[in-house]
C-alpha positions as a Markdown table, in Angstrom:
| # | Residue | x | y | z |
|---|---|---|---|---|
| 1 | Met | 137.2 | 112.5 | 44.0 |
| 2 | Thr | 135.5 | 115.0 | 40.8 |
| 3 | Ser | 131.7 | 115.5 | 41.7 |
| 4 | Val | 129.1 | 115.8 | 38.9 |
| 5 | Leu | 125.8 | 118.3 | 38.9 |
| 6 | Asn | 123.4 | 116.3 | 38.0 |
| 7 | His | 119.9 | 118.4 | 38.6 |
| 8 | Val | 119.5 | 121.9 | 40.4 |
| 9 | Ala | 116.1 | 122.3 | 42.1 |
| 10 | Ile | 115.0 | 125.8 | 42.2 |
| 11 | Leu | 112.1 | 127.7 | 43.8 |
| 12 | Val | 109.9 | 129.3 | 41.9 |
| 13 | Pro | 106.8 | 132.2 | 42.8 |
| 14 | Asn | 105.6 | 130.5 | 39.2 |
| 15 | Ala | 106.5 | 127.7 | 37.4 |
| 16 | Asn | 104.7 | 127.5 | 34.8 |
| 17 | Lys | 106.2 | 130.6 | 33.4 |
| 18 | Ala | 109.5 | 129.5 | 34.3 |
| 19 | Ala | 109.1 | 126.6 | 31.7 |
| 20 | Asp | 107.6 | 128.9 | 28.9 |
| 21 | Tyr | 110.6 | 131.4 | 29.4 |
| 22 | Leu | 113.2 | 128.4 | 28.8 |
| 23 | Lys | 111.5 | 127.5 | 26.0 |
| 24 | Pro | 112.5 | 129.6 | 23.1 |
| 25 | Phe | 116.3 | 128.2 | 24.5 |
| 26 | Asn | 116.3 | 124.7 | 23.5 |
| 27 | Phe | 115.3 | 123.6 | 27.0 |
| 28 | Lys | 113.6 | 120.1 | 27.0 |
| 29 | Ile | 110.4 | 120.6 | 29.4 |
| 30 | Gly | 108.8 | 117.5 | 30.6 |
| 31 | Pro | 105.5 | 117.3 | 31.8 |
| 32 | Lys | 104.1 | 118.6 | 35.5 |
| 33 | Arg | 103.2 | 116.6 | 38.5 |
| 34 | Lys | 102.4 | 117.5 | 42.1 |
| 35 | Thr | 103.9 | 116.4 | 44.8 |
| 36 | Phe | 102.7 | 115.1 | 48.3 |
| 37 | Tyr | 103.8 | 118.1 | 49.8 |
| 38 | Gly | 101.4 | 120.1 | 47.5 |
| 39 | Ala | 104.5 | 121.9 | 45.2 |
| 40 | Leu | 103.5 | 122.3 | 41.8 |
| 41 | Glu | 107.4 | 120.8 | 39.5 |
| 42 | Ile | 108.3 | 121.6 | 36.6 |
| 43 | Trp | 111.6 | 119.6 | 35.2 |
| 44 | Ala | 113.6 | 120.9 | 32.4 |
| 45 | Lys | 117.2 | 119.8 | 29.9 |
| 46 | Asp | 119.2 | 122.4 | 28.9 |
| 47 | Pro | 120.6 | 121.9 | 25.8 |
| 48 | Ser | 124.0 | 120.1 | 27.6 |
| 49 | Gly | 122.8 | 117.4 | 28.9 |
| 50 | Lys | 121.9 | 119.5 | 33.0 |
| 51 | Ile | 118.1 | 119.1 | 34.6 |
| 52 | Ile | 116.9 | 122.0 | 35.9 |
| 53 | Gly | 113.5 | 122.0 | 38.5 |
| 54 | Phe | 111.5 | 124.5 | 39.2 |
| 55 | Ala | 109.0 | 124.2 | 42.4 |
| 56 | Gln | 106.0 | 126.6 | 42.7 |
| 57 | His | 104.9 | 126.0 | 46.5 |
| 58 | Asn | 101.1 | 127.3 | 46.9 |
């Protein structure tokens, strides 16, 4: 059986700074969203197609 990593989510102190850091490396940054539990989430796709989520809890 082969498993494939579809996405990973990372808890960060500042999701906006995390997304801004990745822009020069050709990451595609998705829209920000506020979750029902109060977190700010930003999702990004790396050049190879992997999806990375950044979550900020205040």
